[in-house]
SETITOR-824891 format. One record per residue (C-alpha): x, z, y. Coordinates in steps of 0.05 Angstrom, whole numbers, padded with zeros to 5 digits, always signed. Layout:
N
XZY;...
//
This chain:
586
-00012+00641+00014;-00008+00572-00022;-00051+00560-00082;+00012+00531-00114;+00028+00587-00165;+00101+00566-00171;+00115+00581-00098;+00162+00643-00093;+00135+00662-00025;+00129+00648+00049;+00192+00630+00086;+00223+00686+00126;+00208+00647+00193;+00151+00598+00185;+00147+00538+00229;+00105+00548+00292;+00099+00477+00319;+00111+00404+00292;+00113+00336+00323;+00084+00278+00280;+00124+00216+00285;+00069+00171+00266;-00001+00143+00283;-00067+00129+00243;-00096+00166+00189;-00029+00199+00164;-00016+00226+00230;-00090+00254+00237;-00076+00284+00165;-00011+00320+00183;-00037+00344+00252;-00097+00378+00215;-00052+00407+00164;-00009+00437+00221;-00069+00469+00254;-00095+00498+00190;-00028+00531+00187;-00033+00557+00254;+00023+00511+00283;+00021+00474+00350;+00002+00401+00331;+00040+00348+00376;+00028+00273+00373;+00067+00213+00398;+00038+00148+00416;+00052+00083+00453;+00021+00058+00517;-00027+00015+00475;-00044+00075+00430;-00061+00127+00485;-00132+00132+00464;-00121+00130+00388;-00158+00181+00341;-00091+00218+00325;-00080+00229+00400;-00151+00257+00408;-00135+00306+00349;-00070+00331+00374;-00061+00397+00415;-00017+00350+00460;+00013+00280+00460;+00074+00247+00488;+00088+00172+00503;+00144+00138+00468;+00169+00069+00475;+00159+00051+00404;+00143+00088+00337;+00211+00061+00314;+00250+00082+00374;+00291+00138+00350;+00315+00162+00414;+00246+00163+00445;+00215+00198+00389;+00269+00251+00389;+00266+00258+00466;+00188+00268+00461;+00200+00323+00409;+00251+00359+00456;+00202+00353+00514;+00145+00382+00472;+00192+00440+00454;+00171+00437+00380;+00205+00468+00321;+00203+00411+00274;+00187+00334+00261;+00142+00305+00207;+00151+00229+00198;+00089+00218+00156;+00100+00151+00119;+00120+00084+00144;+00159+00073+00212;+00219+00120+00209;+00196+00161+00148;+00252+00137+00106;+00303+00128+00160;+00367+00172+00147;+00390+00159+00219;+00325+00188+00247;+00331+00248+00200;+00400+00259+00226;+00379+00251+00299;+00325+00305+00290;+00372+00351+00258;+00425+00337+00311;+00374+00357+00364;+00367+00426+00333;+00301+00409+00299;+00273+00419+00231;+00266+00354+00191;+00210+00355+00144;+00235+00315+00086;+00297+00309+00042;+00369+00309+00073;+00393+00247+00105;+00445+00234+00052;+00388+00233-00003;+00344+00188+00037;+00405+00141+00043;+00422+00142-00030;+00354+00135-00056;+00333+00088-00003;+00384+00044-00025;+00353+00017-00090;+00416-00004-00120;+00448+00068-00110;+00383+00096-00133;+00389+00059-00196;+00459+00083-00212;+00440+00156-00199;+00377+00147-00248;+00423+00113-00299;+00470+00172-00297;+00412+00221-00304;+00385+00188-00366;+00326+00156-00332;+00299+00094-00366;+00316+00031-00332;+00306-00045-00342;+00367-00093-00329;+00382-00102-00255;+00439-00126-00208;+00489-00067-00185;+00494-00095-00120;+00451-00134-00066;+00449-00209-00086;+00481-00255-00034;+00435-00315-00041;+00383-00351-00086;+00440-00376-00128;+00459-00304-00150;+00387-00291-00172;+00382-00360-00212;+00447-00335-00247;+00414-00268-00261;+00351-00303-00289;+00393-00348-00334;+00430-00285-00364;+00367-00238-00370;+00306-00285-00369;+00243-00283-00331;+00199-00254-00299;+00242-00216-00251;+00230-00187-00183;+00266-00193-00119;+00266-00128-00081;+00285-00102-00013;+00343-00057-00022;+00319-00011+00036;+00247-00013+00030;+00184+00004-00009;+00113-00003-00006;+00107-00071-00036;+00141-00103+00027;+00201-00147+00014;+00180-00152-00063;+00171-00216-00096;+00157-00228-00170;+00184-00290-00198;+00157-00324-00262;+00189-00394-00258;+00260-00414-00239;+00233-00461-00187;+00200-00401-00147;+00268-00369-00135;+00290-00403-00072;+00228-00393-00035;+00216-00321-00064;+00287-00299-00042;+00280-00326+00026;+00212-00292+00034;+00233-00225+00008;+00292-00226+00057;+00250-00243+00117;+00196-00194+00097;+00250-00138+00090;+00279-00150+00156;+00209-00149+00189;+00191-00086+00156;+00255-00046+00148;+00304-00081+00194;+00350-00098+00137;+00347-00158+00094;+00389-00140+00033;+00355-00151-00033;+00371-00138-00108;+00341-00164-00171;+00318-00134-00237;+00276-00154-00299;+00204-00147-00288;+00157-00112-00338;+00096-00158-00330;+00024-00136-00332;+00047-00060-00337;+00015+00001-00309;+00043+00035-00246;+00050+00108-00257;+00085+00158-00210;+00104+00231-00211;+00093+00274-00149;+00152+00328-00139;+00167+00385-00095;+00240+00411-00091;+00268+00473-00057;+00335+00486-00025;+00356+00524-00090;+00352+00457-00128;+00287+00473-00168;+00238+00414-00178;+00166+00419-00195;+00123+00357-00218;+00059+00366-00185;+00019+00317-00232;+00023+00241-00245;-00017+00188-00213;-00037+00118-00233;-00036+00065-00180;-00043+00003-00223;-00099-00030-00186;-00060-00072-00133;-00059-00135-00096;+00006-00168-00073;+00042-00111-00105;+00008-00063-00058;-00035-00008-00079;-00112-00011-00073;-00143+00042-00119;-00104+00107-00144;-00123+00163-00187;-00098+00230-00215;-00080+00252-00267;-00057+00186-00298;-00107+00169-00354;-00097+00145-00425;-00020+00145-00424;+00012+00127-00492;+00037+00188-00531;+00099+00220-00502;+00098+00179-00440;+00072+00235-00391;+00128+00284-00416;+00183+00228-00411;+00162+00213-00338;+00157+00286-00317;+00225+00305-00350;+00260+00243-00324;+00232+00252-00252;+00257+00322-00249;+00326+00300-00279;+00332+00245-00225;+00312+00289-00168;+00361+00344-00190;+00417+00297-00194;+00403+00266-00128;+00400+00337-00093;+00330+00325-00073;+00290+00372-00025;+00218+00373+00000;+00167+00323-00026;+00176+00257-00056;+00149+00210-00109;+00184+00178-00169;+00153+00113-00189;+00153+00077-00259;+00124+00021-00296;+00093+00034-00362;+00085-00026-00411;+00030-00036-00462;+00076-00014-00517;+00098+00052-00484;+00160+00023-00450;+00176+00064-00390;+00221+00035-00335;+00240+00068-00270;+00221+00031-00201;+00246+00074-00143;+00239+00141-00108;+00198+00145-00044;+00231+00199-00002;+00168+00218+00036;+00096+00235+00027;+00054+00179-00007;-00010+00148+00016;-00045+00169-00045;-00021+00242-00043;-00096+00266-00033;-00112+00252-00107;-00058+00301-00127;-00084+00353-00078;-00155+00345-00104;-00135+00353-00176;-00085+00409-00171;-00110+00452-00108;-00041+00440-00076;-00037+00424-00002;+00022+00378-00006;+00033+00377+00073;+00029+00451+00076;+00081+00454+00024;+00123+00410+00061;+00121+00454+00120;+00140+00516+00078;+00196+00482+00040;+00226+00452+00102;+00224+00525+00132;+00263+00554+00072;+00206+00568+00024;+00227+00574-00049;+00195+00553-00118;+00188+00606-00170;+00197+00559-00230;+00199+00488-00251;+00135+00489-00293;+00093+00428-00283;+00027+00441-00241;-00031+00429-00285;-00087+00385-00265;-00160+00407-00260;-00210+00351-00255;-00200+00279-00235;-00196+00241-00171;-00197+00170-00148;-00174+00143-00081;-00198+00076-00050;-00158+00048+00009;-00200+00023+00066;-00164-00036+00094;-00183-00090+00142;-00169-00146+00093;-00210-00204+00067;-00216-00205-00009;-00245-00274-00003;-00182-00300+00025;-00131-00265-00019;-00136-00201+00021;-00111-00229+00081;-00105-00180+00138;-00163-00186+00192;-00155-00139+00249;-00209-00121+00294;-00256-00063+00319;-00288-00017+00269;-00360-00011+00297;-00388+00031+00242;-00351+00080+00191;-00401+00119+00151;-00386+00155+00087;-00435+00201+00051;-00420+00276+00049;-00426+00323-00010;-00386+00357-00066;-00322+00318-00084;-00321+00270-00024;-00263+00266+00024;-00247+00215+00079;-00177+00213+00114;-00187+00163+00172;-00146+00141+00228;-00203+00113+00267;-00274+00128+00288;-00331+00082+00309;-00310+00036+00363;-00232+00040+00346;-00192-00020+00333;-00148-00039+00274;-00088-00062+00311;-00054-00129+00286;+00013-00097+00299;+00009-00045+00246;-00012-00034+00173;-00086-00059+00157;-00106+00007+00125;-00146+00049+00172;-00177+00103+00125;-00176+00126+00052;-00236+00153+00013;-00225+00200-00040;-00275+00222-00093;-00265+00281-00144;-00304+00311-00201;-00292+00352-00264;-00272+00292-00309;-00260+00217-00303;-00328+00196-00327;-00361+00242-00277;-00316+00220-00220;-00331+00145-00235;-00406+00155-00233;-00398+00194-00166;-00350+00140-00139;-00403+00086-00155;-00457+00125-00114;-00408+00139-00057;-00385+00071-00051;-00456+00043-00052;-00471+00090+00007;-00409+00078+00045;-00419+00029+00104;-00359-00004+00145;-00377-00059+00199;-00336-00098+00248;-00279-00116+00197;-00278-00139+00127;-00256-00089+00070;-00249-00095-00004;-00316-00044-00010;-00352-00097-00051;-00291-00102-00097;-00286-00027-00106;-00362-00025-00126;-00351-00073-00182;-00282-00041-00205;-00310+00027-00218;-00364-00003-00261;-00317-00054-00298;-00306-00042-00371;-00229-00053-00362;-00226+00004-00314;-00283+00049-00330;-00286+00041-00406;-00256+00084-00461;-00200+00036-00471;-00165+00031-00401;-00141-00043-00393;-00117-00048-00323;-00049-00063-00297;-00011-00082-00240;-00033-00156-00239;-00103-00142-00263;-00139-00153-00196;-00106-00225-00189;-00111-00243-00259;-00175-00218-00285;-00220-00189-00233;-00202-00244-00184;-00228-00295-00233;-00295-00256-00237;-00304-00256-00162;-00320-00332-00163;-00367-00326-00221;-00445-00322-00211;-00466-00249-00204;-00504-00218-00261;-00535-00163-00224;-00603-00185-00204;-00596-00147-00134;-00535-00190-00121;-00528-00265-00092;-00461-00304-00089;-00442-00321-00020;-00387-00371-00005;-00333-00343+00045;-00280-00396+00060;-00261-00425-00008;-00283-00369-00052;-00352-00338-00073;-00364-00265-00068;-00419-00224-00094;-00467-00193-00037;-00517-00136-00054;-00587-00149-00024;-00625-00087-00031;-00694-00096-00061;-00679-00167-00083;-00689-00150-00156;-00765-00135-00142;-00780-00194-00098;-00804-00240-00157;-00811-00312-00133;-00783-00297-00064;-00717-00272-00101;-00711-00340-00134;-00721-00375-00069;-00664-00332-00036;-00618-00348-00091;-00633-00422-00085;-00617-00421-00011;-00554-00385-00025;-00532-00433-00076;-00546-00492-00023;-00505-00456+00029;-00451-00445-00022;-00452-00521-00034;-00451-00535+00041;-00393-00486+00049;-00352-00517-00002;-00353-00583+00034;-00329-00550+00099;-00277-00512+00059;-00251-00576+00026;-00244-00612+00096;-00177-00642+00117;-00152-00587+00165;-00102-00534+00143;-00122-00469+00180;-00085-00406+00197;-00116-00353+00152;-00106-00297+00204;-00077-00279+00269;-00002-00276+00260;+00064-00310+00270;+00087-00370+00235;+00154-00350+00202;+00170-00414+00162;+00145-00487+00159;+00155-00521+00091;+00133-00593+00112;+00137-00645+00165;+00091-00699+00189;+00085-00758+00135;+00101-00712+00075;+00056-00723+00018;+00029-00656-00013;-00009-00635-00076;-00060-00580-00081;-00023-00515-00078;+00040-00538-00043;+00066-00493+00009;+00055-00514+00081;+00074-00454+00119;+00085-00381+00117;+00043-00337+00165;+00068-00262+00178;+00018-00208+00195;+00022-00136+00195;+00091-00142+00168;+00066-00181+00105;+00081-00252+00091;+00021-00296+00074;+00035-00367+00047;-00012-00422+00071;-00017-00474+00016;-00050-00543+00012;-00120-00539-00009;-00121-00614-00028;-00074-00670-00037;-00054-00713+00025;-00005-00735+00077;+00014-00682+00132;-00007-00706+00197;-00013-00670+00264;+00033-00616+00249;+00025-00565+00307;+00069-00508+00292;+00140-00488+00287;+00174-00423+00263;+00164-00365+00312;+00096-00392+00337;+00040-00342+00344;-00028-00367+00317;-00099-00344+00318;-00143-00342+00260;-00169-00412+00241;-00116-00448+00284;-00107-00518+00256;-00037-00523+00229;-00039-00593+00203;-00085-00642+00176;-00084-00672+00105;-00102-00742+00110;-00116-00788+00047;-00057-00831+00032;-00092-00893+00052;-00105-00861+00124;-00031-00856+00137;-00014-00890+00202;+00045-00935+00213;
//
């Protein structure tokens, strides 16, 4: 029996087998939950993924053409003879056509009904449902915008900042925050391209943006009788590029009445939408307590473990039970016990604006002990594939209260080792000790990493065991064990590091504009002979379905432009050279 006290009982006919239509850490997570429930756990994989960890953890596995190929995935489920399909998150998880295809094949779909996915996946329709249910909203368009001119008209009426958002997406993809009118054309084009790459549809809508706000969300469960339970609130404000890095539960230090408002409105919205199974209702919370609805994610969330660790609810197990007809006994909120924080382990380089850097994870070592959980999609020797998301694992730390969990997290992060790919581990080690995050007065918000923490990354480290090391055009703190007790030798090491930083700066300020990562050039903003200033856009490189602008690092004349839209590039490929104006030929 579930530890969820509001569950009325087991379904009459529990599921006996499930196919997980996903890969990576979420596939491993769902496969394990299925085994815990006594179910046969079946995986799918592409030819390139035949040896992946989720395949190795499954009872059996079937090859598919693509994780996005509906017919291929449904055919695999039929070959496997499973009862049900769990989509995980990403890929087809919020695809109503896939849900319909699964049901049409006589299988149980583990998620909300296709019509609900369609309504809430369309962000414009979701806003209408939210408005009718009395959910707090910021001004926004009532239909997708046709072009950049429509965005400019909205800005003229409602002001800035605003956000352009993919109408059929989520997870930060196809989302561009605009703070000046001059940014609108490029932001609209970028959001549309990114939405097509990530979701297959490019429609976008616009709404006012609550700047420097906290990101708070409600985890919900809903049964076939229409009961909706809120299983706690999470704070996901520590983000980069509008994508989450650190999440925690319960959401701490909310202004008076905000938690109750979010819980009540999330329940009302899900009831109005006819929601079923697990989902998440997301909000922005301003410093003055203003609450604004963002979206509904009609699936399991990446950060669901922090809710599990603070409520004792296995959310995947509840998805299985609800999909099989299990009921909820009441709509009482599930109380939290203790505190939990999740750190996303991603193959990205904080020194270069968190650019994705795929590669092979040669070592992944996390300390064991009370309150430590690792949800991983790789083991030592496995690759982080550039074709997919850069997240390869999640580290979850829990303790009886927030102060305790941050102390434990500092120790666990210090002991965690990842080799082979860059990660934000060093950033996380600083975050858990930062007064804005760990202090009594919580001061983080959804731009805090870029605005506040990012500026500190270039500052000289105050910790006596840390030296500043230049990586590309930024300086990062690197911990050197034992440095603090080396006396004169420590001073020599610091001097050598400073000299290397100076030398590195000279290289970084050279004339070549380099591709920041392996990817595909999706836009080129200049041509040979153009005069550019520092910060001007040169090109846009897409990697792991995220667009990354490549900007001029100095003034100069564009020469030797080597790329066109659609061209694949390797990391450090020279895109063009910025010659001094006097050096321009002809």
